[in-house]
N, C-alpha and C positions, 0 to 999 in steps of 0.2 A: 452341618455339612452343606445344606442348600445355600447358605449365605456365601460360603467359600466358592462354590461353583458359579454363582451369580457374579461375584467380584471378578473371578478369572475371566468369565465371558465378557464382562463390561470392559475390562482392561484390554483384552485382545481385540475387541471390535474395531477401534480406530486404526489398528495396524493394517487391516485389509483395505482401507480406503486410500492408502498412499500410492501404490502402483508405480513406484519410481522407475522401474526398469521396463515397464510396459509401454511400447511406442504408441503415440497418439496417431490415429488414422488420419491420412490426408496431409500430414506435415511434410513439406518437401525436404529431402535430405541430400547431403553431398555424397559423392562416391564412397566416402569412408563411413557413411551411415549416420553422421551427425546432422542435426537440424541445419538447414541452409538458411542462415540469417540474412543472406543477400537476396533471397527469393521475394517475389512480389507479395505484398500483404494479402492474406486471404480475405474474401468478401462474403457478406451475407447475401441472402436472396434478393434484397433490395439494393445491392451494390455498395453498401457502406463497409468500411473496414471491420473485419471480425476480430474483436479483441479477446475472444474466448481462449482460455488456456492458462497454463501456469506461468507466473511472472516472478522475477527476482530483481531486486534493486541492483543497480550497477555496482560492481565491486572494484572500484578503482582507487580507494584510499590507500596511500602509501603507509607502510609500517615503519615506524621509527622508535625502536625500543628505548631510546635514551631521552626522547622529548616528551615532556609531561602532557602536552596537548595532542600528541600523536601516538599514544600508547597502542600497542597491537592488541587485537582481539582475536578470539577463536572463531569469529564469524566474519566473513568477507562483507565489507560495507563500502558504500560510495562516499565521496568527499562531502556530499550534502547531508550526511548524518549529523554533523556538527553545525552546519550552516546551510539552510535550505537554498540560499542564494549563491552558494559557492560556484564560481565560474560565470555568473551572470554579470555582464558589464554594468558597472554602476550600482550593483546590488538591488535589493528590493526597495520600492518607493514607500518606505514606512512613514506613518504619521509620526510626529516628534515623540509622543508618549511611547509608541511602540519601539522606536529606535532606542530610546533610553532603556526600556525593559530588556531588549536584546543585549545591550551592552552589559547590564547588570548580570543577566543570566550567563553570558559568555565568560565574564570575569569569575563567576562562581563555579566554572567548569562543570556545569550541569547539576549543581546542587539542587535538590528538590525536583529533579526531572520527573514528571509524572510516570513515565515508562518504567523507571527504576522502582516504583511502588506498585507495579502491576495495574496501573490505571491505563485505560486504552489511549493509544497515541492520537494526536490530532490528525485530521484528514491529510494535510500535506505530509506530515511526518510518516504516516502509514506507508507511503509509497517509497520512502528511502530506508526504512528499517530492513534488516537482513532476512527476516522471515519471509517465506513464500506467500504469494497471493494467487488465488485462482479466480479468474474472471469468467463469469457465465453470462453470455449475451443472448437475449431472446427479444422478439418483437416487443417494443414498449418498455423494456426493463434490462438493466445491466446490474449484475450483482457481483460484488467483490468479497470473496471469502478470504480472510486473513488468518494465518496460523497463530498470531498472537492472541491468546485467550479465546481462540475460535470465534473471533469477531467478524462482523460483516458490514457492508455498506450497500445500500440500494440507491440506484440512480434511475429514476423513471424517465423514459424517453417517449412517453405517449402524449406529450404536450400539456400535461397538468401544470397549473401554477403552483408556486411555493405556498405553503400555509401562511396565513396572515399572522396568527399568534400561536406558534407551535410550542408544544411542551418540549423544553430543551433536552437534547440527547447527545450522546458521545459523537456520533457521526452526522448529526443534523438531518435535514430533509433536503434531498437533492432532486433537481429536475434538469435534464439535459436535452440538448438539441444538436443536430448535425449541421454544421456550416461547411459544406463540401465534405472533405475527409477528416475534418476536425470536430471532435466531440466537445462541445462547450457545456460546462456544468455549473449551475448556480446552486448554492447551498445556503440554508438559513437554519436557525434554531439550535446552535451549539450550546453545550453546557459551559458555564464559566470555568476558568482555570485551565483550559487546554493550552498547550504550547504549540507554536508554529513549528 
């Protein structure tokens, strides 16, 4: 009996953390009560853009149920889900070996895509997947909590250098700095086999 109670409590605990219908304090709203996406970006105490909050990838990918490359999904996704450089004039400046790898993977229609095997997505891919992300910004640190496998990414903004010989990890080791209102992040120490 004790085991059942513990399982029920453990299963129910994550549900209380969602708070989907609870409004976030301080978010400017339109007269209809929806978040005002045209309002000025919130700022931290030091004047930098405050990235804190729930984030969702853009969901602009058209649904074409007859096209093999444009199959509809039950999740809204952006056009970058299949090609991170979609819409970027001239595409990404791949090195020749990487351009060849992209062509092979694209021709295979995502065969062996790590995400389909529950392997964490690569850092760029993390931001185009349809699962929600929560960004928590504090002095010296930005944390991205991702719904996929309850993963996270840390970006230190305290001026620390990247490690010289890091132990490879899924999200690498990230150090960021502000250049005006732009957060510039450098990352090193990725595991082999991640996809862009």
